[in-house]
SEKOLKE-729278 format. One line per 3 residues: number of its first residue (from 1); their letters; for each residue x, y, z of N, C-alpha, C. Coordinates in nm, 2 decimals, padded with zeros to 4 digits. Example, Ala and Ser with C-alpha at 12.3 -4.5 7.8 and 13.67 -1.06 7.14 Angstrom:
1) AS) 01.32/-00.57/00.78/01.23/-00.45/00.78/01.32/-00.33/00.78 ~ 01.28/-00.22/00.71/01.37/-00.11/00.71/01.29/00.00/00.79
//
This chain:
1) XXX) 00.24/05.14/05.19/00.26/05.14/05.06/00.13/05.05/05.02 ~ 00.01/05.06/04.94/-00.08/04.96/04.90/00.00/04.89/04.76 ~ -00.07/04.77/04.69/-00.06/04.70/04.64/-00.05/04.75/04.47
4) XXX) -00.09/04.86/04.46/-00.14/04.90/04.34/-00.02/04.99/04.30 ~ 00.06/05.10/04.38/00.13/05.18/04.41/00.30/05.08/04.40 ~ 00.26/04.98/04.48/00.37/04.87/04.47/00.40/04.81/04.30
7) XXX) 00.27/04.79/04.27/00.30/04.76/04.08/00.32/04.85/04.02 ~ 00.30/04.98/04.02/00.34/05.11/03.92/00.48/05.09/03.93 ~ 00.53/05.08/04.08/00.67/05.10/04.12/00.74/04.97/04.04
10) XXX) 00.69/04.87/04.07/00.76/04.74/04.00/00.82/04.76/03.87 ~ 00.67/04.79/03.82/00.67/04.80/03.67/00.76/04.85/03.58 ~ 00.76/05.02/03.66/00.83/05.12/03.65/01.03/05.10/03.64
13) XXX) 01.05/05.02/03.72/01.16/05.00/03.73/01.19/04.87/03.70 ~ 01.14/04.74/03.60/01.12/04.63/03.56/01.14/04.63/03.41 ~ 01.07/04.77/03.35/01.05/04.75/03.23/01.17/04.72/03.10
16) XXX) 01.29/04.84/03.19/01.39/04.82/03.09/01.48/04.71/03.11 ~ 01.49/04.66/03.21/01.59/04.53/03.24/01.52/04.44/03.17 ~ 01.38/04.39/03.16/01.33/04.34/03.09/01.32/04.35/02.95
19) XXX) 01.35/04.44/02.91/01.37/04.49/02.74/01.52/04.39/02.73 ~ 01.56/04.43/02.84/01.74/04.38/02.80/01.74/04.21/02.78 ~ 01.69/04.18/02.89/01.71/04.05/02.91/01.64/03.97/02.75
22) XXX) 01.55/04.04/02.71/01.47/04.00/02.59/01.52/04.01/02.50 ~ 01.62/04.14/02.43/01.73/04.10/02.39/01.82/04.02/02.33 ~ 01.89/04.01/02.50/02.00/03.91/02.53/01.97/03.75/02.46
25) XXX) 01.82/03.73/02.51/01.75/03.59/02.47/01.75/03.59/02.32 ~ 01.72/03.72/02.28/01.68/03.70/02.12/01.81/03.64/02.05 ~ 01.93/03.73/02.11/02.06/03.70/02.05/02.08/03.55/02.09
28) XXX) 02.06/03.49/02.21/02.11/03.35/02.23/02.00/03.24/02.17 ~ 01.90/03.28/02.09/01.83/03.18/02.05/01.87/03.17/01.90 ~ 01.94/03.31/01.84/01.97/03.35/01.69/02.13/03.25/01.67
31) XXX) 02.18/03.31/01.77/02.31/03.25/01.74/02.33/03.08/01.69 ~ 02.26/02.99/01.77/02.26/02.83/01.73/02.19/02.83/01.62 ~ 02.08/02.88/01.55/02.02/02.89/01.43/02.07/02.93/01.33
34) XXX) 02.11/03.04/01.34/02.21/03.15/01.21/02.33/03.02/01.19 ~ 02.44/03.04/01.27/02.54/02.96/01.26/02.54/02.80/01.34 ~ 02.53/02.74/01.20/02.54/02.60/01.25/02.65/02.52/01.27
37) XXX) 02.73/02.59/01.26/02.85/02.51/01.32/02.91/02.61/01.46 ~ 02.82/02.63/01.54/02.81/02.67/01.68/02.88/02.54/01.75 ~ 03.00/02.57/01.82/03.07/02.44/01.92/02.94/02.43/02.00
40) XXX) 02.95/02.31/02.08/02.83/02.26/02.18/02.87/02.37/02.29 ~ 03.00/02.43/02.34/03.00/02.52/02.47/02.93/02.68/02.44 ~ 02.91/02.68/02.34/02.86/02.82/02.28/02.74/02.77/02.29
43) XXX) 02.69/02.64/02.23/02.52/02.62/02.23/02.52/02.62/02.37 ~ 02.55/02.56/02.48/02.54/02.50/02.60/02.49/02.69/02.64 ~ 02.60/02.76/02.67/02.60/02.94/02.68/02.48/02.99/02.67
46) XXX) 02.43/02.96/02.54/02.31/03.00/02.50/02.19/02.95/02.56 ~ 02.16/02.83/02.58/02.06/02.76/02.66/02.06/02.82/02.81 ~ 02.14/02.82/02.82/02.15/02.90/02.98/02.07/03.02/02.99
49) XXX) 02.15/03.11/02.91/02.09/03.22/02.90/01.94/03.26/02.86 ~ 01.91/03.13/02.76/01.76/03.13/02.76/01.66/03.11/02.87 ~ 01.73/03.00/02.94/01.64/02.96/03.08/01.66/03.07/03.19
52) XXX) 01.79/03.14/03.18/01.78/03.29/03.30/01.70/03.38/03.24 ~ 01.68/03.41/03.11/01.57/03.53/03.08/01.45/03.44/03.12 ~ 01.42/03.34/03.09/01.26/03.24/03.12/01.26/03.28/03.30
55) XXX) 01.34/03.22/03.36/01.29/03.26/03.53/01.29/03.42/03.55 ~ 01.38/03.52/03.44/01.36/03.62/03.49/01.18/03.69/03.45 ~ 01.17/03.61/03.32/01.05/03.67/03.30/00.91/03.60/03.40
58) XXX) 00.95/03.47/03.46/00.84/03.42/03.54/00.83/03.49/03.66 ~ 00.96/03.54/03.71/00.95/03.60/03.86/00.87/03.73/03.78 ~ 00.91/03.83/03.73/00.82/03.91/03.69/00.68/03.87/03.63
61) XXX) 00.61/03.80/03.60/00.48/03.75/03.60/00.44/03.74/03.77 ~ 00.51/03.68/03.80/00.44/03.62/03.97/00.44/03.75/04.06 ~ 00.54/03.85/04.05/00.53/03.92/04.11/00.43/04.05/04.11
64) XXX) 00.40/04.03/03.93/00.33/04.16/03.93/00.15/04.05/03.95 ~ 00.14/03.96/03.95/00.01/03.89/03.96/-00.02/03.87/04.13 ~ 00.09/03.88/04.21/00.06/03.89/04.37/00.03/04.02/04.37
67) XXX) 00.10/04.14/04.30/00.06/04.29/04.36/-00.09/04.28/04.29 ~ -00.09/04.25/04.20/-00.23/04.29/04.09/-00.36/04.30/04.18 ~ -00.50/04.39/04.20/-00.54/04.44/04.28/-00.67/04.25/04.25
70) XXX) -00.64/04.28/04.10/-00.79/04.14/04.04/-00.70/04.07/04.01 ~ -00.66/03.95/04.02/-00.61/03.85/03.95/-00.66/03.79/03.83 ~ -00.77/03.76/03.83/-00.86/03.69/03.74/-00.85/03.81/03.60
73) XXX) -00.88/03.90/03.63/-00.87/04.02/03.51/-00.72/04.03/03.42 ~ -00.64/04.00/03.55/-00.48/04.05/03.49/-00.46/03.92/03.46 ~ -00.46/03.78/03.43/-00.45/03.68/03.38/-00.54/03.71/03.27
76) XXX) -00.66/03.73/03.21/-00.71/03.72/03.12/-00.67/03.83/03.00 ~ -00.64/03.95/03.08/-00.59/04.02/02.95/-00.43/04.03/02.94 ~ -00.34/03.98/03.02/-00.21/03.97/02.98/-00.18/03.77/02.96
79) XXX) -00.28/03.79/02.86/-00.28/03.62/02.86/-00.13/03.59/02.72 ~ -00.09/03.69/02.67/00.04/03.68/02.60/00.15/03.64/02.71 ~ 00.18/03.72/02.78/00.25/03.73/02.89/00.30/03.54/03.00
82) XXX) 00.10/03.53/03.00/00.11/03.37/03.04/00.21/03.29/02.93 ~ 00.18/03.29/02.81/00.20/03.20/02.75/00.38/03.21/02.71 ~ 00.44/03.35/02.72/00.59/03.35/02.71/00.61/03.29/02.85
85) XXX) 00.58/03.27/02.97/00.63/03.19/03.04/00.56/03.05/03.07 ~ 00.47/03.02/03.02/00.45/02.88/03.05/00.48/02.77/02.94 ~ 00.56/02.86/02.81/00.56/02.77/02.71/00.74/02.78/02.65
88) XXX) 00.82/02.74/02.77/00.93/02.76/02.75/01.00/02.65/02.67 ~ 00.93/02.51/02.68/01.01/02.40/02.65/00.98/02.42/02.48 ~ 00.87/02.48/02.42/00.87/02.45/02.27/00.97/02.58/02.18
91) XXX) 01.03/02.50/02.15/01.16/02.59/02.10/01.06/02.69/02.00 ~ 00.98/02.60/01.89/00.94/02.73/01.76/00.87/02.87/01.84 ~ 00.83/02.83/01.96/00.77/02.93/02.05/00.82/03.03/02.14
94) XXX) 00.93/03.00/02.15/01.06/03.10/02.27/01.04/03.22/02.25 ~ 01.05/03.25/02.14/01.02/03.42/02.07/00.89/03.51/02.14 ~ 00.80/03.42/02.22/00.67/03.51/02.21/00.73/03.59/02.35
97) XXX) 00.83/03.56/02.41/00.89/03.63/02.54/00.92/03.76/02.45 ~ 01.00/03.79/02.34/01.09/03.88/02.28/00.92/03.96/02.30 ~ 00.87/03.89/02.21/00.74/03.96/02.15/00.62/04.03/02.30
100) XXX) 00.60/03.98/02.40/00.55/03.99/02.55/00.61/04.14/02.60 ~ 00.76/04.11/02.57/00.80/04.24/02.61/00.79/04.36/02.55 ~ 00.82/04.37/02.40/00.81/04.48/02.37/00.65/04.51/02.37
103) XXX) 00.56/04.42/02.41/00.40/04.47/02.42/00.40/04.56/02.57 ~ 00.50/04.51/02.63/00.46/04.51/02.80/00.53/04.68/02.81 ~ 00.62/04.67/02.75/00.75/04.82/02.72/00.59/04.91/02.66
106) XXX) 00.57/04.89/02.58/00.48/04.93/02.52/00.33/05.02/02.56 ~ 00.32/04.92/02.70/00.21/04.92/02.73/00.23/05.05/02.86 ~ 00.35/05.05/02.90/00.37/05.09/03.00/00.41/05.23/02.96
109) XXX) 00.48/05.28/02.86/00.53/05.38/02.77/00.40/05.50/02.78 ~ 00.44/05.60/02.80/00.36/05.70/02.79/00.37/05.79/02.62 ~ 00.24/05.77/02.58/00.33/05.81/02.39/00.14/05.82/02.38
112) XXX) 00.10/05.90/02.27/00.00/05.93/02.20/-00.03/05.81/02.16 ~ -00.19/05.83/02.16/-00.26/05.65/02.10/-00.22/05.65/01.96 ~ -00.20/05.72/01.87/-00.13/05.73/01.71/-00.04/05.70/01.71
115) XXX) 00.04/05.72/01.86/00.21/05.70/01.79/00.20/05.54/01.81 ~ 00.17/05.50/01.96/00.17/05.42/02.00/00.12/05.27/01.91 ~ -00.01/05.29/01.87/-00.02/05.27/01.77/00.04/05.22/01.65
118) XXX) 00.13/05.32/01.63/00.22/05.30/01.49/00.35/05.21/01.53 ~ 00.37/05.23/01.70/00.47/05.15/01.76/00.46/05.03/01.74 ~ 00.31/04.98/01.78/00.29/04.82/01.81/00.32/04.78/01.67
121) XXX) 00.26/04.85/01.59/00.26/04.78/01.42/00.38/04.78/01.35 ~ 00.47/04.86/01.42/00.60/04.84/01.29/00.67/04.71/01.40 ~ 00.70/04.73/01.54/00.73/04.65/01.61/00.68/04.49/01.63
124) XXX) 00.53/04.50/01.58/00.49/04.39/01.55/00.55/04.30/01.42 ~ 00.55/04.41/01.32/00.61/04.32/01.20/00.77/04.30/01.18 ~ 00.88/04.41/01.28/00.99/04.35/01.24/00.96/04.23/01.38
127) XXX) 00.91/04.21/01.48/00.89/04.06/01.57/00.84/03.96/01.52 ~ 00.76/04.00/01.43/00.72/03.82/01.33/00.82/03.80/01.22 ~ 00.83/03.94/01.15/00.96/03.88/01.05/01.05/03.79/01.13
130) XXX) 01.08/03.83/01.23/01.23/03.77/01.30/01.17/03.64/01.37 ~ 01.07/03.64/01.46/01.04/03.53/01.46/00.99/03.42/01.33 ~ 00.92/03.43/01.28/00.91/03.37/01.14/00.98/03.30/01.11
133) XXX) 01.09/03.38/01.09/01.25/03.33/01.01/01.32/03.22/01.08 ~ 01.32/03.28/01.22/01.42/03.22/01.31/01.39/03.09/01.33 ~ 01.22/03.06/01.36/01.14/02.98/01.39/01.13/02.87/01.30
136) XXX) 01.09/02.90/01.19/01.10/02.80/01.07/01.22/02.76/01.02 ~ 01.37/02.85/01.03/01.48/02.77/01.01/01.49/02.69/01.11 ~ 01.44/02.70/01.24/01.53/02.58/01.30/01.47/02.46/01.26
139) XXX) 01.29/02.48/01.24/01.22/02.36/01.24/01.28/02.27/01.07 ~ 01.31/02.35/00.98/01.30/02.31/00.84/01.43/02.29/00.79 ~ 01.50/02.33/00.81/01.66/02.34/00.81/01.72/02.18/00.83
142) XXX) 01.65/02.10/00.89/01.69/01.94/00.91/01.60/01.86/00.85 ~ 01.53/01.88/00.81/01.44/01.83/00.71/01.46/01.80/00.56 ~ 01.42/01.66/00.55/01.51/01.63/00.43/01.42/01.64/00.28
145) XXX) 01.29/01.67/00.28/01.27/01.76/00.18/01.21/01.90/00.17 ~ 01.28/01.94/00.28/01.27/02.10/00.32/01.35/02.14/00.19 ~ 01.33/02.31/00.20/01.41/02.40/00.04/01.40/02.51/00.15
148) XXX) 01.40/02.53/00.26/01.41/02.64/00.35/01.61/02.64/00.44 ~ 01.67/02.65/00.36/01.80/02.60/00.49/01.89/02.71/00.50 ~ 01.86/02.83/00.46/01.93/02.96/00.47/01.82/03.08/00.54
151) XXX) 01.90/03.16/00.64/01.83/03.27/00.66/01.77/03.34/00.58 ~ 01.86/03.39/00.46/01.78/03.47/00.34/01.67/03.36/00.32 ~ 01.67/03.24/00.26/01.51/03.15/00.23/01.43/03.17/00.36
154) XXX) 01.46/03.19/00.45/01.32/03.19/00.59/01.29/03.33/00.58 ~ 01.38/03.42/00.55/01.29/03.55/00.59/01.23/03.60/00.42 ~ 01.25/03.55/00.32/01.19/03.58/00.26/01.06/03.49/00.22
157) XXX) 01.07/03.34/00.30/00.95/03.32/00.31/00.85/03.37/00.40 ~ 00.93/03.44/00.51/00.86/03.50/00.62/00.78/03.61/00.59 ~ 00.84/03.67/00.48/00.78/03.78/00.40/00.67/03.79/00.34
160) XXX) 00.69/03.66/00.25/00.61/03.63/00.15/00.46/03.59/00.24 ~ 00.46/03.50/00.32/00.37/03.45/00.41/00.29/03.57/00.49 ~ 00.37/03.63/00.54/00.30/03.76/00.67/00.23/03.85/00.53
163) XXX) 00.25/03.85/00.36/00.20/03.94/00.32/00.08/03.90/00.23 ~ 00.07/03.78/00.29/-00.06/03.68/00.18/00.00/03.67/00.03 ~ 00.13/03.70/00.03/00.13/03.70/-00.17/00.20/03.51/-00.13
166) XXX) 00.25/03.48/-00.09/00.31/03.34/-00.12/00.36/03.30/-00.28 ~ 00.47/03.34/-00.26/00.51/03.28/-00.44/00.51/03.13/-00.44 ~ 00.53/03.07/-00.32/00.58/02.92/-00.34/00.67/02.83/-00.35
169) XXX) 00.76/02.92/-00.40/00.91/02.87/-00.41/00.95/02.85/-00.30 ~ 00.94/02.89/-00.14/00.97/02.84/-00.05/00.85/02.78/00.01 ~ 00.89/02.67/00.07/00.75/02.61/00.15/00.81/02.53/00.29
172) XXX) 00.71/02.54/00.44/00.74/02.42/00.48/00.66/02.30/00.47 ~ 00.80/02.20/00.52/00.71/02.07/00.52/00.69/02.00/00.64 ~ 00.76/02.04/00.75/00.75/01.96/00.85/00.62/02.01/00.95
175) XXX) 00.55/01.95/01.04/00.42/01.99/01.12/00.46/02.13/01.23 ~ 00.57/02.16/01.25/00.60/02.25/01.32/00.59/02.36/01.22 ~ 00.65/02.35/01.11/00.67/02.46/01.00/00.52/02.52/00.97
178) XXX) 00.44/02.39/00.93/00.34/02.45/00.89/00.23/02.49/00.99 ~ 00.27/02.47/01.11/00.18/02.55/01.25/00.22/02.68/01.21 ~ 00.39/02.72/01.21/00.44/02.87/01.20/00.39/02.93/01.08
181) XXX) 00.37/02.85/01.01/00.30/02.90/00.89/00.17/02.98/00.90 ~ 00.10/02.87/00.97/-00.07/02.93/00.94/-00.06/03.08/01.07 ~ -00.01/03.06/01.20/00.05/03.16/01.26/00.08/03.30/01.21
184) XXX) 00.15/03.28/01.13/00.22/03.42/01.01/00.08/03.45/00.96 ~ 00.05/03.35/00.84/-00.05/03.42/00.76/-00.22/03.50/00.86 ~ -00.20/03.44/00.97/-00.33/03.48/01.03/-00.29/03.61/01.09
187) XXX) -00.14/03.62/01.14/-00.08/03.76/01.18/-00.07/03.86/01.07 ~ -00.05/03.82/00.97/-00.02/03.94/00.87/-00.17/04.01/00.80 ~ -00.29/03.85/00.83/-00.41/03.98/00.80/-00.46/04.06/00.91
190) XXX) -00.40/04.00/01.03/-00.42/04.10/01.14/-00.38/04.19/01.13 ~ -00.23/04.21/01.09/-00.15/04.34/01.08/-00.20/04.44/00.97 ~ -00.24/04.38/00.86/-00.27/04.42/00.75/-00.39/04.48/00.80
193) XXX) -00.52/04.42/00.84/-00.65/04.49/00.90/-00.61/04.64/00.99 ~ -00.52/04.61/01.08/-00.49/04.72/01.19/-00.40/04.85/01.09 ~ -00.35/04.83/00.94/-00.26/04.93/00.94/-00.38/04.98/00.86
196) XXX) -00.48/04.92/00.74/-00.59/05.00/00.71/-00.69/05.04/00.78 ~ -00.70/04.97/00.87/-00.82/05.06/01.00/-00.76/05.23/01.05 ~ -00.65/05.20/01.03/-00.52/05.34/01.11/-00.54/05.39/01.01
199) XXX) -00.50/05.35/00.90/-00.50/05.48/00.77/-00.63/05.51/00.75 ~ -00.76/05.41/00.75/-00.84/05.52/00.76/-00.97/05.57/00.85 ~ -00.85/05.53/00.99/-00.90/05.66/01.10/-00.84/05.80/01.09
202) XXX) -00.72/05.78/01.03/-00.68/05.89/00.99/-00.74/05.96/00.94 ~ -00.74/05.94/00.78/-00.84/05.99/00.70/-01.00/06.05/00.78 ~ -01.07/05.98/00.82/-01.19/06.01/00.90/-01.16/06.15/00.99
205) XXX) -01.03/06.11/01.07/-01.02/06.27/01.17/-01.00/06.40/01.08 ~ -00.92/06.37/00.98/-00.90/06.49/00.90/-00.99/06.53/00.84 ~ -01.07/06.44/00.78/-01.19/06.52/00.66/-01.31/06.54/00.84
208) XXX) -01.30/06.49/00.93/-01.38/06.54/01.05/-01.33/06.70/01.09 ~ -01.20/06.68/01.10/-01.17/06.81/01.13/-01.21/06.96/01.05 ~ -01.16/06.91/00.89/-01.20/06.97/00.84/-01.31/07.04/00.80
211) XXX) -01.42/06.93/00.86/-01.55/06.95/00.84/-01.62/07.03/00.99 ~ -01.57/07.05/01.07/-01.54/07.15/01.18/-01.45/07.27/01.17 ~ -01.34/07.26/01.13/-01.30/07.40/01.06/-01.41/07.49/00.97
214) XXX) -01.46/07.38/00.90/-01.53/07.43/00.81/-01.65/07.49/00.82 ~ -01.73/07.45/00.91/-01.86/07.48/00.99/-01.85/07.59/01.06 ~ -01.70/07.57/01.17/-01.66/07.74/01.26/-01.64/07.83/01.15
217) XXX) -01.63/07.83/01.02/-01.62/07.94/00.91/-01.73/07.96/00.89 ~ -01.81/07.90/00.86/-01.91/07.90/00.82/-02.02/08.00/00.91 ~ -02.03/07.96/01.08/-02.08/08.03/01.15/-02.01/08.17/01.18
220) XXX) -01.92/08.19/01.16/-01.83/08.28/01.20/-01.87/08.39/01.07 ~ -01.86/08.36/00.94/-01.92/08.41/00.87/-02.10/08.47/00.85 ~ -02.15/08.41/00.94/-02.28/08.39/00.93/-02.26/08.55/01.08
223) XXX) -02.24/08.50/01.14/-02.21/08.61/01.28/-02.18/08.75/01.18 ~ -02.06/08.73/01.15/-02.02/08.86/01.05/-02.13/08.92/00.99 ~ -02.18/08.85/00.89/-02.31/08.92/00.80/-02.41/08.95/00.89
226) XXX) -02.45/08.89/01.01/-02.56/08.91/01.10/-02.52/09.08/01.14 ~ -02.41/09.11/01.20/-02.32/09.22/01.26/-02.34/09.33/01.15 ~ -02.32/09.29/01.05/-02.28/09.41/00.94/-02.44/09.46/00.91
229) XXX) -02.54/09.35/00.91/-02.67/09.41/00.90/-02.72/09.50/00.98 ~ -02.65/09.46/01.08/-02.70/09.54/01.24/-02.65/09.69/01.21 ~ -02.51/09.67/01.20/-02.44/09.81/01.16/-02.50/09.89/01.03
232) XXX) -02.54/09.84/00.98/-02.61/09.92/00.85/-02.77/10.01/00.91 ~ -02.80/09.89/00.99/-02.92/09.91/01.03/-02.94/10.04/01.16 ~ -02.84/10.02/01.19/-02.79/10.13/01.32/-02.81/10.27/01.23
235) XXX) -02.71/10.23/01.12/-02.61/10.38/01.06/-02.75/10.43/01.01 ~ -02.84/10.33/00.94/-02.97/10.38/00.88/-03.05/10.50/00.94 ~ -03.10/10.42/01.05/-03.16/10.47/01.17/-03.10/10.61/01.23
238) XXX) -02.97/10.60/01.24/-02.89/10.78/01.30/-02.91/10.82/01.17 ~ -02.88/10.77/01.05/-02.91/10.92/00.96/-03.03/10.93/00.90 ~ -03.13/10.87/00.97/-03.30/10.93/00.95/-03.27/11.00/01.05
241) XXX) -03.25/10.98/01.17/-03.28/11.08/01.30/-03.18/11.19/01.25 ~ -03.09/11.21/01.20/-03.03/11.32/01.18/-03.11/11.43/01.08 ~ -03.16/11.38/01.00/-03.22/11.44/00.87/-03.43/11.53/00.92
244) XXX) -03.40/11.39/01.03/-03.54/11.50/01.11/-03.51/11.58/01.19 ~ -03.38/11.59/01.25/-03.36/11.71/01.32/-03.32/11.82/01.25 ~ -03.27/11.82/01.16/-03.22/11.93/01.08/-03.36/11.99/00.96
247) X) -03.50/11.88/00.98/-03.63/11.97/00.93/-03.67/11.97/00.99
//
């Protein structure tokens, strides 16, 4: 068995377990943040789950790196996977693991390009809202001057930040909170650009399809007109021959 075949088999068998681990990681990450009254034992259990999931992600990345034929190209094209592995200590960036897994599953899924792009956009919006809300809540809730105290405040702030509306009723006051805000702003602008480009591409494809169909109909009408002209000429010729024979 060559390395490429082994890589395909590994990715096919690992994608759904990785997605399940990513969901478990998201739950373990969310519980201590949403429920501030969580006891030490529950917090410790969630931390263990996070590190176990990180180990699974690191193992998956190393296995794929060992099996891939071109390792430098793999590292360059899978930089988000690498970030999800090498940044386990930074609390606000831990949900990169969930985002990278969703992208990983999307890359391996056999879907039409239009459906895949739509899936990416929807998944990215939901993932970024979740990422931004939990991350900013975790760093802002304990800030003396912060006004993002609840999950509702965090979700509202993430939504207004991603859509670049920015009402200003909630704003981060810590350094990490502002870093998260910049990331959400840039991500929101990028997603709006992707959605706009996708809609424009859809309209262009529809117009091109209609133009092609219109040209085909015009060509068909032209051919039919030419055939009718030839038939009329043939009928006229046959009528003239019969007239000559009678005379």
